C-alpha positions, 0 to 999 in steps of 0.5 A, a space after each residue: 277207967 274214964 268214962 268212954 274207956 271200955 277197956 277194948 283194945 283191937 281192930 275190927 273188920 266191918 261190911 259196911 252196908 250202903 247208905 251209912 258214910 265212914 264216920 257213921 259206921 265209926 259212931 255205931 262202933 262206939 255205941 255199940 261198944 262204949 268205947 269213944 277211942 274209934 276211928 277207921 281206915 280207908 274211906 268208903 263212900 255211903 254208896 259203896 260197900 263193903 271192907 272197912 277196918 276199924 281200931 278200938 281204944 289203943 287199936 285205933 293207934 294202929 290204923 296209920 300203921 297199916 299197910 292196905 295200899 292194896 284195895 279189890 273191889 266189884 263193881 258195876 260199870 254201866 254204858 251210855 252216860 256220864 255223870 258229874 260225880 262219875 257214879 249214879 248219884 251225879 247228874 247225866 253230862 254225856 250221852 251216847 250210844 253203847 256200842 253192840 259189841 259191847 254185849 259181846 262177853 269175849 269183847 268185853 273180857 279182852 276190853 277189861 283185862 287190857 285195863 291192867 297196868 300202870 297209868 295217870 289217872 284224874 280222880 273224880 272232881 266230886 272226891 274227898 281230895 283237898 284243894 287248897 284246904 278244902 275238899 274237891 266235893 265241897 268246891 264242885 258242889 259250890 259249882 266251882 270248876 274242878 281241876 284236879 292233877 293226875 295220879 299215878 296208880 297201878 290196876 295189878 288186876 282187872 276181870 269180867 265177871 259178867 255182862 248184863 244183856 237188856 235195854 242198859 248195857 253193864 259190865 259186873 268187874 273185879 278190879 285189885 288197885 293200887 291206893 289212890 286209884 278210883 274206880 269211879 275213874 276207870 268206869 269214866 275212862 273206859 267208857 271213853 276208850 270204847 267210843 262212849 260214855 261210861 259211870 260206876 253204879 254199884 261198888 262193893 270193896 272185897 279186900 282192903 290190903 290181906 283183910 277180906 270180906 270172910 273176916 268182916 262182922 256185919 253191923 247187926 253182928 256188931 251190936 250183939 257183940 259183947 266184950 267176951 267174945 271180942 278176941 275171936 272176932 278182931 284181926 289179928 293185929 300182927 298179921 294185919 301189920 304185916 312186921 316181923 313178930 318177937 315174942 317177949 319174955 317176962 323181963 323184957 316185957 317189963 323193959 318195954 313197958 317201961 321203954 327201956 332199949 331191949 336186944 334185937 333178939 330173933 323174930 318170925 317174918 312173913 315167910 316164916 323165916 326165923 331171923 334177926 331184925 334188919 337195920 330199920 326194920 319194924 317189929 311186933 312185939 307179942 306177950 302173952 297173946 297181945 300186941 304190946 309194941 312196935 320197935 325199931 331196930 336201931 344199932 344193937 337193939 330194938 328202940 320204941 316207935 309205939 307201945 300199947 301198955 294194955 295190948 291189943 288182942 286178938 294175936 292169933 297163936 301162930 304168932 305167939 309161938 
């Protein structure tokens, strides 16, 4: 085994605290597990916390395949000021009084529920979007005027959690959104729509795709994790991918390991139906409790898209039948 190859191949869900960047968390995983091949899916800003999915070893190769397009967040929207970054880290650019009705919970609940739907949203100037090879936040920090094109996004669900009563008006909200949606922009635009100004002051990701906070490890737990305990604490890679799965026989595993095509056979989909893979459909291949490949149905056979010779651990019992 080469230096920096721990032999650990899995997906982990971590509860990122406020402070470190997503890249910092990757470095923490590398040190804790002695594995250099680590990556993450779905960046969280340093001042945001919550679900961060990390791939370790061969698990890092799964990150681009994960269907984590939808996210859920809890955030605190503060009314009265707008900032350069659309969150509490930026300089105040607009000040406006918060109308008295914003303190009324019924009014707030109706306003938040009204966010649901499709819209064209302008991302924050301080964002990681690339403009001619440079990040928008780098241009903004350099004093350049950043004008980003609107993005078509969808807010699937929006709920008021509470209204804070005090000198400052703040709403705590839950939103379930599509890929590419900025909660900072939701806060900014909501303030404008209600005749005032607003920014986001605190954000927690509570779900990334089907992965929730209940499945997450804290960073302190990560430091205490040992290789033997990892299969019981990592994510089920088959469930995380969401593709139908097929359990291989010993002979089929030998063929798959050598890249030889195998018959489509029968797979089990997310609804529990047993069927043949559809033409062009991706299938997770399982052998002895590990994910060993993601193959695609082409014609009368399955063809390799990606193989994981050592196997990615964590496959649950329901995916081994």
